[in-house]
N, C-alpha and C positions, 0 to 999 in steps of 0.2 A: 640602305634599307634596314629598318628596324624590325626585330622580331618581338611579338607581343606574347608574353608567356600567360597561360591560362592557370587559373587556381584549380585545385582538385575539385572544388564545388562546381565550377564552370564545366569542367570535364564530365562530371557526373550528370549535370543538367543536360548537356549535348547528348550522352547516351540515353538518358531518359526521354528526350524528345523523340529519338528514334524508335523506342519502345512504345511510346504513345502513338506514334504514326503508324506502326505495325498493328497495334490493337485497333486503332480506328478503322483501318483497311479490313480487318478480319471480323469485326463485330457484326452481329446479325441485324440489330436495330439501332437507330441513332439514340435512343434514350437508355441504352444499356448502361448499367451503373460501372464506374470505373473499378477494376479488380484490385483487390488489396495489394498484390505484388507491385502494382504501379502507383497506388495511392500512397503507401508507406514512404517510399523514397521522396515523393514530391513534398509530403509533410516535413521529412527530415531536412530537406534542402532549405526550407523556410528558416531554419535555425541559423544558417550561415549566409543565405542570401535573402534580399528583400522579397517579401511575399508577393507583391505586385509583379515583380520581374519573373518569379517562378510561374505564377498564373499566366502571364502574358506569353511567355516562351512555350509553355506546354499547352496553351489554348484552352485554359480551364476558367470557369467562372471564379473571379476573385473571392466573392463572398462564400461560395461553396468550399473553396480551399481553406479559407479562414475557419469555417465551422469545422472542418475535419482537424485542423491544427488545434482548435479548442477542445475537441473531444479527446484527442490524443494527450493533451497537455493537463487534463483535469487530474489533480492529486488524487490518488487512491488512498483510501483510509488504510492506515497500517493494521495488520492483523493483531488481534488481541494477544498479548503475551501468554505464551503456555506455561502456567504455573502449576506445577504438579501439587495436588492436594492429597495430603496423607489420609489413609483409611483409619489409621489409629495411631495415637500418640501415647507412648507409655511414659508415665511420670512415676519414677521409682520413689518410694517413701524413704525418708531419712530418719535416723533415730531422734532428731530434734522434734519430730512431729507428734509429741506426746502432750503438749500443752492444751489448753481449752481450744475447742474447735471453733471454726469460723465458715460462713457460707458465702459464696460469690455467685450471683446469677447474672448471666449475660443473655442478651437478646439481639439478634441481627434484624435488619430492616425486613427480611424476608419471613420473619416470625420464628425461625430456629433458635432454640434456647439452649444454654449450658449452664448446669449448676454444679459448683465445686465446693466440696466440704473439706477443710483442711485444718491441721492443727499446729502450724508454725506461724510465728509472728510475721515473717516476711517470706513466704514461699516463692520459689522460682516460677512464677506463673506467666511471665511475659511472653514466652514462646507460645504457650498453649493458647493464651487469649488472642495474641496477634494472628495465629493460624486460624482459630475459630472465626475471628471477624473478617479476615481476608478470603476464606474459602467460600465457595458458592456451590 
């Protein structure tokens, strides 16, 4: 006599069959939607067992189960990264800023403008410009 070992997924499926049978006996109407606590494990089992097998054993419409799987597996767009935007950026003048002045004017696509007047041949403006262009 040989013993057939069941996989954990088969065990879960057997338990879920019992839960579905209990639900079917207690529901008030035949067209009542499947509750989420039963639907979720069924969809999860399709990740490790064939969808057709899960649908057949649970007595579910194969296409309906496939739709539920598709709804669950749709990739959710990642939330936009939370980038703190500074309220004020202090640029401390250095003694070298005494030479002839120069103006820089920047404009973002949203219409916001920034105008900078400075007296240094190569001022350290990279951080200021980058912050201005990236903030919204």
